[in-house]
Wavefront OBJ file of the C-alpha trace (Angstrom):
o trace
v 80.755 130.932 136.354
v 77.995 129.790 138.741
v 79.962 126.660 139.677
v 83.026 128.769 140.475
v 80.935 131.037 142.716
v 79.543 128.022 144.587
v 83.019 126.548 144.939
v 84.407 129.808 146.335
v 81.481 130.130 148.754
v 82.148 126.622 150.088
v 85.877 127.290 150.483
v 85.275 130.553 152.337
v 82.645 129.030 154.617
v 84.949 126.132 155.494
v 87.763 128.544 156.304
v 85.486 130.424 158.714
v 84.279 127.356 160.631
v 85.025 127.375 164.358
v 88.107 125.324 165.150
v 89.504 125.652 161.640
v 92.341 127.867 162.842
v 94.853 125.096 162.213
v 94.189 123.228 165.463
v 93.784 119.619 164.374
v 93.078 116.521 166.365
v 95.370 113.577 165.933
v 93.950 110.075 165.401
v 95.555 108.905 168.649
v 93.678 111.595 170.627
v 91.270 109.636 172.935
v 88.419 112.072 172.337
v 88.886 111.773 168.582
v 88.860 107.962 168.805
v 85.692 107.949 170.919
v 83.827 110.213 168.486
v 84.999 108.155 165.516
v 83.947 104.842 167.068
v 80.533 106.200 168.136
v 80.005 107.635 164.659
v 80.906 104.358 162.886
v 78.678 102.208 165.101
v 75.609 104.184 164.072
v 76.012 103.954 160.287
v 73.495 101.664 158.607
v 73.631 103.070 155.079
v 76.064 105.111 152.987
v 75.148 106.957 149.795
v 76.763 109.333 147.350
v 74.192 111.804 146.076
v 75.018 113.157 142.597
v 73.451 115.979 140.616
v 74.307 117.875 137.457
v 74.277 121.278 139.213
v 74.318 122.707 142.761
v 70.603 123.569 142.776
v 69.602 119.993 141.961
v 72.039 118.671 144.571
v 70.522 120.976 147.183
v 67.018 119.674 146.424
v 68.168 116.049 146.591
v 70.080 116.563 149.852
v 67.072 118.349 151.420
v 64.849 115.455 150.355
v 67.197 112.949 151.998
v 67.500 115.037 155.174
v 63.747 114.521 155.643
v 64.392 110.763 155.322
v 66.882 110.765 158.262
v 70.035 110.968 156.139
v 72.982 113.102 157.349
v 75.601 114.775 155.144
v 79.252 113.924 155.779
v 81.925 116.406 154.745
v 81.518 118.957 152.006
v 80.426 118.738 148.413
v 82.744 117.559 145.661
v 82.757 118.168 141.928
v 83.442 114.997 139.922
v 83.204 114.925 136.122
v 81.056 118.099 136.195
v 78.659 116.513 138.719
v 78.141 117.801 142.257
v 78.419 115.054 144.867
v 77.578 114.807 148.580
v 78.217 111.804 150.838
v 75.322 110.984 153.162
v 74.839 108.381 155.893
v 72.056 107.081 158.093
l 1 2 3 4 5 6 7 8 9 10 11 12 13 14 15 16 17 18 19 20 21 22 23 24 25 26 27 28 29 30 31 32 33 34 35 36 37 38 39 40 41 42 43 44 45 46 47 48 49 50 51 52 53 54 55 56 57 58 59 60 61 62 63 64 65 66 67 68 69 70 71 72 73 74 75 76 77 78 79 80 81 82 83 84 85 86 87 88
């Protein structure tokens, strides 16, 4: 039940994000390309943080944030594990 509540909270929060009204950038958009290229040039490390529940994932992500890691995208549930992609 707790996992379902977390999942619903994430879905609702993503739906309320600014710019999520259906307006999407296309890959050929020059501004989109510039942001993508700048973002890729600054990646030195890539990690997938896994935890058995959302509370443990939150603690691990907070720990990595203090180590200059940055989350990319939202969380995923894979084989009953919570996952978050992080880069630095």
